[in-house]
C-alpha positions in Angstrom: 78.3 148.9 159.2 74.5 148.9 158.5 72.5 149.5 155.4 68.9 149.0 154.2 67.7 145.4 153.9 67.6 143.8 150.4 65.9 140.5 149.9 67.8 138.1 147.8 66.6 135.1 145.9 67.4 132.1 148.1 69.6 129.3 146.8 68.4 125.7 147.4 70.7 125.5 150.4 69.1 128.6 151.9 72.0 130.9 150.9 71.3 134.1 149.0 72.7 134.0 145.5 73.9 136.5 142.9 75.6 138.7 145.5 79.2 139.5 146.1 81.3 138.3 149.1 79.8 139.0 152.5 80.9 140.1 155.9 81.6 139.6 158.8 83.9 136.6 158.7 86.6 134.7 160.6 89.7 136.6 159.6 91.9 133.7 160.6 90.5 131.6 157.7 91.5 132.2 154.1 88.8 130.0 152.6 86.3 131.6 150.2 84.6 130.5 147.0 82.7 133.6 146.0 84.0 134.6 142.6 82.5 138.1 142.4 85.5 140.5 142.0 85.6 144.2 142.6 88.5 146.7 142.8 90.1 147.1 146.2 89.3 150.6 147.6 92.3 152.9 147.8 94.1 154.0 151.0 92.1 155.8 153.6 94.3 158.8 153.0 92.6 159.3 149.6 89.1 158.7 150.8 86.7 160.8 152.9 85.8 159.5 156.4 82.0 159.4 156.3 80.9 157.6 159.4 82.1 156.1 162.7 79.9 153.6 164.7 80.3 150.7 167.0 78.8 147.2 167.5 78.5 145.6 170.9 80.6 142.4 170.6 82.8 141.9 167.6 81.1 141.1 164.4 84.3 139.5 163.1 86.1 136.6 164.7 89.8 137.0 165.1 92.8 135.7 167.0 92.3 138.2 169.8 88.5 138.0 169.9 87.4 134.4 169.5 85.1 133.9 172.5 81.6 133.2 171.2 79.0 135.5 172.8 76.0 133.6 171.4 73.5 133.9 168.5 71.2 136.7 167.5 71.6 140.5 167.3 73.5 140.6 170.6 75.9 137.7 169.9 79.2 138.0 168.0 82.6 137.6 169.7 84.3 138.8 172.8 87.9 139.7 173.5 89.8 136.7 174.8 91.0 138.4 178.0 87.6 139.9 179.1 87.4 137.5 182.0 90.7 138.8 183.5 89.6 142.3 184.4 89.9 143.6 188.0 87.0 144.8 190.1 88.2 148.3 189.6 88.4 147.9 185.8 84.8 146.6 185.8 83.4 149.5 187.9 81.2 151.8 185.8 82.2 155.4 186.3 78.8 156.5 185.2 76.9 154.0 187.5 74.8 152.8 184.6 73.9 156.3 183.3 76.6 156.8 180.7 75.7 158.9 177.7 76.7 156.1 175.3 74.2 153.4 175.7 74.3 149.6 175.3 77.8 149.1 176.8 79.4 148.7 180.2 82.9 148.0 181.4 83.9 144.4 180.5 82.1 144.6 177.2 83.7 144.1 173.8 82.9 146.5 170.9 84.0 146.6 167.3 84.5 150.1 165.9 84.0 150.8 162.2 85.6 153.8 160.5 83.8 154.0 157.1 85.5 155.8 154.2 84.0 156.7 150.9 85.4 157.8 147.5 82.5 160.3 147.3 83.0 164.0 148.0 80.9 163.9 151.1 80.9 165.2 154.7 81.0 162.9 157.7 77.5 162.3 159.0 74.9 159.9 160.3 74.6 156.3 158.9 75.7 154.9 155.6 73.7 157.5 153.7 76.4 160.0 154.6 78.8 157.9 152.4 76.7 158.4 149.3 75.4 161.4 147.4 73.0 162.1 144.5 76.0 162.3 142.1 77.9 159.4 143.7 75.7 156.4 144.4 78.2 153.6 143.9 81.4 154.7 145.8 84.4 152.7 146.6 84.0 151.9 150.4 86.6 151.0 152.9 86.0 150.1 156.5 88.8 150.1 159.1 87.8 147.9 162.0 89.3 147.6 165.5 87.9 145.6 168.4 88.2 147.1 171.9 87.7 145.7 175.4 86.0 148.5 177.5 87.5 149.1 180.9 87.3 151.7 183.6 90.9 152.9 183.3 92.0 156.4 182.4 95.4 155.0 181.4 93.7 152.9 178.6 93.2 154.3 175.1 91.2 157.4 174.7 88.5 157.3 172.1 89.0 161.0 171.4 92.3 160.1 169.7 90.3 158.1 167.0 87.3 160.4 166.4 86.6 163.1 163.8 87.0 166.6 165.1 86.8 168.5 161.8 90.2 167.1 160.9 91.2 167.1 157.2 94.4 166.0 155.5 95.3 166.8 151.9 91.7 167.9 151.5 90.1 164.6 152.8 88.0 164.2 155.9 90.0 162.0 158.3 89.9 160.7 161.9 92.5 162.1 164.2 94.3 158.8 163.9 93.6 155.1 163.5 94.5 152.4 166.0 98.0 150.9 165.8 99.9 148.1 167.5 97.1 145.5 167.3 98.6 143.5 164.5 98.8 143.8 160.7 95.2 144.3 159.4 93.7 141.5 157.4 92.3 143.0 154.2 89.6 141.3 152.3 86.6 141.9 150.0 83.2 141.9 151.7 80.0 143.8 152.3 78.2 146.0 154.8 77.0 144.3 158.0 74.4 144.8 160.7 71.8 142.5 162.2 69.3 142.8 159.4 71.5 140.6 157.2 71.9 136.9 157.4 73.3 134.2 155.0 69.9 134.2 153.2 69.5 138.0 153.2 72.7 139.5 151.8 74.1 143.0 151.5 74.5 144.3 147.9 77.2 146.9 148.7 80.9 146.1 148.1 83.3 147.0 150.9 87.1 146.6 151.2 87.7 145.6 154.9 90.8 146.2 156.9 90.4 144.3 160.2 93.0 144.4 163.0 93.5 140.9 164.6 94.0 141.9 168.2 91.9 143.7 170.9 93.0 146.9 172.6 91.8 148.3 175.9 89.6 151.4 175.7 88.6 153.7 178.6 84.8 153.6 178.7 84.7 157.1 180.1 86.1 158.4 176.8 83.3 156.7 174.9 80.7 158.3 177.3 82.4 161.7 176.6 82.1 161.2 172.8 78.3 160.9 173.1 77.9 163.5 175.8 79.7 166.2 173.9 77.8 165.3 170.7 79.3 164.1 167.4 78.4 164.6 163.7 77.5 160.9 163.4 74.8 161.3 166.0 76.0 158.1 167.6 74.8 157.6 171.2 74.6 153.8 171.4 76.3 150.6 170.2 74.6 148.6 167.5 73.8 144.9 167.2 75.8 142.4 165.1 75.4 140.4 162.0 76.2 136.8 162.8 79.4 135.4 161.3 79.2 134.4 157.6 80.7 130.9 157.3 79.4 129.6 154.0 82.4 129.5 151.6 80.0 130.4 148.7 79.5 133.8 150.4 83.2 134.5 151.3 86.0 135.9 149.2 89.4 134.1 149.3 91.9 136.0 151.4 95.5 136.3 150.0 98.2 134.8 152.2 98.9 137.1 155.1 100.4 137.4 158.5 98.1 137.0 161.5 99.5 137.8 164.9 98.6 135.1 167.4 100.9 136.3 170.1 102.8 139.6 170.2 106.1 137.8 169.8 105.0 135.0 167.4 103.6 136.1 164.0 102.1 133.2 162.2 102.3 133.1 158.4 99.1 131.6 157.0 99.5 130.1 153.6 
């Protein structure tokens, strides 16, 4: 989730200081020394969906996406089983001309559904989550990492998009992904490649990150862009490298992280 760059006063160790906890992080680690506390955003059911976008490779690191893709804007993490795809699953149905740019079969993406406490309509970028009368909203981001495949039997992105859907008066996606483990909820910030451990994001975000990958039919992502969407998304964005400095991370409460479908591991 990207925002405008804000320069922070650098600490002696090169870390920005005076900011709240940052994102992305390794959701398998509970460590964190950042003492800035803010109220957890409420359930998505009582917030307005304001934006949906993707990052090529996962910004977070998790049990199901722990393969390091390298440094820089195009680094991040890949789904663990990305090297097990068949030739057919790796075949691009658009032959390199898909309407959604920056991805191909075999790639990993992390999708962010951004929700705001402001009375806003879904739209382009983080600006759609704010308004003139609501400049400091409670923000929640639901995150799911997908492995893109050429397979019409895989998940369809249309099931997770916004198609004018409302519930109890709030703008909502059609649904959110299920079956990929209990989401790890933590206090963090907005992300995107313009931020580092020395240039921090000032916005406070409640994150809900699912720990396992799911397979997504790449043709459905192409259709989302081809048909047009209110978010004006037609390409996948770069990543912010993992934040590892404990001073920039919030502590995560004890939780259950799924390491295998049949073996939940309780992390104390």
